[in-house]
C-alpha positions in Angstrom: -45.6 -8.6 -2.2 -47.8 -8.0 -5.2 -47.6 -5.5 -7.9 -50.5 -3.6 -6.5 -48.9 -3.3 -3.1 -45.7 -2.0 -4.7 -47.6 0.5 -6.8 -49.5 1.8 -3.8 -46.5 2.0 -1.5 -43.7 2.8 -3.9 -42.3 5.5 -1.7 -41.8 3.1 1.2 -40.0 0.7 -1.1 -37.7 3.4 -2.4 -37.1 4.8 1.2 -36.3 1.3 2.5 -33.7 0.8 -0.3 -32.1 4.2 0.3 -32.2 3.6 4.1 -30.5 0.2 3.6 -27.8 1.8 1.5 -27.2 4.6 4.0 -27.1 2.1 6.8 -24.4 0.0 5.0 -22.4 3.2 4.3 -22.6 4.3 8.0 -21.5 0.8 9.2 -18.6 0.9 6.7 -17.5 4.3 8.0 -17.8 3.2 11.6 -15.6 0.2 10.9 -13.1 2.4 9.0 -12.8 4.8 11.9 -12.4 2.0 14.5 -9.0 1.0 15.8 -9.2 -2.3 13.9 -10.2 -0.6 10.6 -7.4 1.9 10.9 -4.9 -0.8 11.7 -6.0 -2.8 8.6 -5.6 0.2 6.4 -2.1 1.0 7.8 -1.0 -2.6 7.4 -2.3 -2.7 3.9 -0.4 0.5 3.0 2.7 -0.8 4.7 2.6 -4.1 2.7 2.0 -2.1 -0.5 5.0 0.0 0.2 7.1 -3.1 1.0 6.1 -4.6 -2.4 7.1 -1.3 -4.1 10.5 -1.4 -2.3 11.1 -5.0 -3.6 10.2 -3.8 -7.1 12.6 -0.9 -6.7 15.4 -3.2 -5.5 14.9 -5.5 -8.5 15.1 -2.4 -10.8 18.4 -1.4 -9.1 19.7 -4.9 -9.6 18.7 -4.9 -13.3 20.3 -1.5 -13.9 23.5 -2.6 -12.1 23.7 -5.7 -14.2 23.1 -3.8 -17.4 25.8 -1.2 -16.6 28.2 -4.0 -15.8 27.5 -5.7 -19.1 28.1 -2.5 -20.9 31.3 -1.8 -19.0 32.5 -5.3 -19.9 32.0 -4.6 -23.5 33.3 -1.0 -23.3 35.4 -1.3 -26.4 32.3 -2.0 -28.7 29.6 0.1 -26.9 28.9 3.7 -27.6 29.9 5.9 -24.7 26.4 7.5 -24.8 24.7 4.1 -24.0 27.1 3.6 -21.1 26.3 7.0 -19.8 22.6 6.5 -20.1 22.9 3.2 -18.2 24.9 5.0 -15.5 22.2 7.6 -15.2 19.4 5.0 -15.1 21.2 3.3 -12.2 21.4 6.6 -10.4 17.7 7.2 -10.9 16.9 3.7 -9.8 18.9 4.1 -6.6 17.2 7.5 -5.8 13.8 6.0 -6.3 14.8 3.1 -4.1 15.8 5.6 -1.3 12.5 7.4 -1.6 10.5 4.2 -1.5 12.5 2.8 1.5 11.7 6.0 3.3 8.0 5.5 2.6 8.3 1.9 3.9 9.8 3.3 7.2 7.0 5.8 7.5 4.3 3.2 6.9 5.8 0.8 9.4 6.0 3.6 11.9 2.4 4.4 11.4 1.4 0.8 12.1 3.7 0.7 15.2 2.2 4.0 16.5 -1.3 2.8 16.1 -0.6 -0.4 17.9 1.0 1.5 20.8 -1.9 4.0 21.0 -4.9 1.9 20.5 -4.2 -1.5 22.0 -3.3 -2.7 25.5 0.4 -3.2 26.3 -0.2 -6.9 26.8 -0.9 -7.4 23.1 1.8 -5.1 21.7 4.5 -7.7 21.2 2.2 -10.2 19.5 0.8 -7.5 17.2 4.2 -6.2 16.2 5.3 -9.7 15.4 2.2 -10.3 13.3 2.0 -7.0 11.4 5.6 -5.9 11.3 7.4 -9.2 10.6 10.5 -8.7 8.6 
């Protein structure tokens, strides 16, 4: 390809670049809408929710430990700080409940997709693979 050829046929070059971009976008969307693409998206969301649940559990543990430390030193700690720690523990527990509910929903989405889109012969293996505890 020479410079002259590109200058004479610039519209074809631009159209081929745009056509290639559109083709890749269409292929990407076809994959996303396929059973495998939806399963991967649901599994990714489920794993993200499980990580968030682990983070929330650690936050509850930290808040519990902090409250216990403050209660152990109750005679030298301001009551306001103990009350704040108690409220923080309550908030952490509420957040953990919410995130645990989201984990259940995400796992149910994966389970439902497996049941609807894949043959019964593969259900058990797929559940073991994607929904392992």
